[in-house]
C-alpha positions in Angstrom: 8.9 -39.6 55.4 9.6 -41.3 52.1 8.7 -40.0 48.7 6.9 -42.7 46.6 7.0 -41.0 43.2 5.7 -38.0 41.2 2.6 -36.3 42.3 -0.2 -37.1 39.9 -3.2 -35.0 40.5 -6.6 -36.1 39.4 -9.9 -34.5 38.9 -13.2 -36.4 39.3 -16.3 -34.9 37.6 -19.7 -36.4 38.3 -22.2 -35.6 35.6 -25.9 -35.4 36.2 -25.8 -37.1 39.5 -23.8 -40.0 38.3 -21.6 -42.0 40.6 -18.0 -43.1 40.4 -17.6 -45.7 37.7 -20.9 -44.7 35.9 -19.7 -43.8 32.4 -23.2 -43.8 30.9 -23.9 -40.1 31.5 -20.5 -38.8 30.4 -20.2 -38.0 26.7 -17.7 -40.4 24.9 -15.3 -37.7 24.0 -14.6 -36.6 27.6 -14.5 -40.0 29.4 -11.5 -40.6 31.5 -8.8 -42.4 29.5 -8.1 -46.1 30.3 -4.3 -45.5 29.7 -2.9 -42.9 32.3 -0.6 -41.5 29.5 -3.6 -40.8 27.2 -5.3 -37.5 27.1 -8.6 -37.3 29.0 -10.2 -35.0 26.3 -10.5 -35.5 22.6 -9.2 -32.1 21.4 -10.4 -32.5 17.9 -14.0 -33.2 19.1 -13.9 -30.2 21.4 -12.6 -27.9 18.7 -15.2 -29.1 16.3 -17.9 -28.4 18.9 -16.5 -24.9 19.5 -16.4 -24.1 15.8 -20.0 -25.4 15.4 -21.2 -23.1 18.1 -19.1 -20.1 17.1 -20.9 -16.9 16.0 -19.8 -15.9 12.5 -17.8 -12.6 12.4 -20.6 -11.0 10.4 -23.1 -11.6 13.2 -21.0 -10.5 16.2 -22.5 -7.6 18.0 -21.8 -5.7 21.2 -24.5 -3.3 22.4 -26.1 -3.5 19.0 -22.9 -2.6 17.2 -21.3 -5.0 14.7 -17.8 -6.1 15.9 -15.1 -6.8 13.4 -12.0 -8.1 15.3 -9.7 -7.4 12.3 -10.9 -3.8 11.9 -10.6 -3.3 15.6 -7.0 -4.6 15.7 -6.1 -2.1 12.9 -8.0 0.9 14.5 -7.2 0.2 18.2 -3.8 2.0 18.5 -5.3 5.3 17.2 -8.4 4.8 19.4 -6.2 4.3 22.4 -4.0 7.3 21.5 -7.1 9.5 21.2 -8.1 8.5 24.8 -4.6 9.0 26.1 -4.2 12.5 24.6 -7.6 13.5 25.8 -7.0 12.5 29.4 -3.3 13.1 30.0 -1.1 16.1 29.2 2.4 14.4 29.3 4.2 11.1 29.3 4.9 11.3 33.1 1.1 11.3 33.9 0.6 8.2 31.6 3.6 6.4 33.2 2.3 7.0 36.7 -1.4 6.2 35.9 -0.7 2.9 34.2 2.7 1.9 35.7 4.3 1.7 32.3 7.7 2.7 31.0 8.5 6.0 29.2 8.9 4.0 26.0 5.4 2.5 26.3 3.8 5.8 27.2 5.4 7.4 24.1 4.2 4.5 21.8 0.7 5.1 23.1 0.9 8.8 22.7 2.1 8.4 19.1 -0.4 5.6 18.3 2.5 3.2 17.6 0.8 0.4 19.5 -2.1 -0.6 21.7 -2.4 -1.7 25.2 -3.4 -4.9 27.2 -6.7 -5.5 28.9 -5.4 -4.5 32.3 -4.7 -1.0 30.9 -8.2 -0.7 29.5 -9.6 -1.8 32.9 -7.5 0.8 34.6 -8.5 3.5 32.2 -12.1 2.6 32.7 -11.7 2.7 36.5 -10.2 6.2 36.2 -12.4 7.7 33.4 -15.5 5.5 32.7 -17.3 8.0 30.6 -14.3 8.8 28.4 -13.5 5.2 27.9 -17.1 4.5 27.0 -17.3 7.3 24.5 -13.8 7.2 23.0 -13.2 3.4 23.0 -16.6 1.8 23.1 -18.7 4.2 21.2 -21.0 3.1 18.4 -19.6 3.4 14.8 
């Protein structure tokens, strides 16, 4: 068996029942490039579209509550520490429940840092009502 060259995967997307070679139904900014070294997507056009559709921070709401990502980033370590201290009595329990190091457990206990999404998901699986009331409660 001989190897002819690098593997070059390709993805074919048919839009609105179009057939191969029918570029009329594909928006101009996502047509396949004519040059194989050219990007298939116009990143600037996609970013502009995303920005145009984005919800302003002042209008973001979750369960009727206004969400301010900046404020949440500042307050999250203390919120997480409040949950941790309410549900666990020592670092060993935290380490076992979340599969984290002693250093990480201590940081959480002391509100020196937050956690990743997998830890929030684990917390919710263990204590759904506590997570809802302590971490997701209305302001």
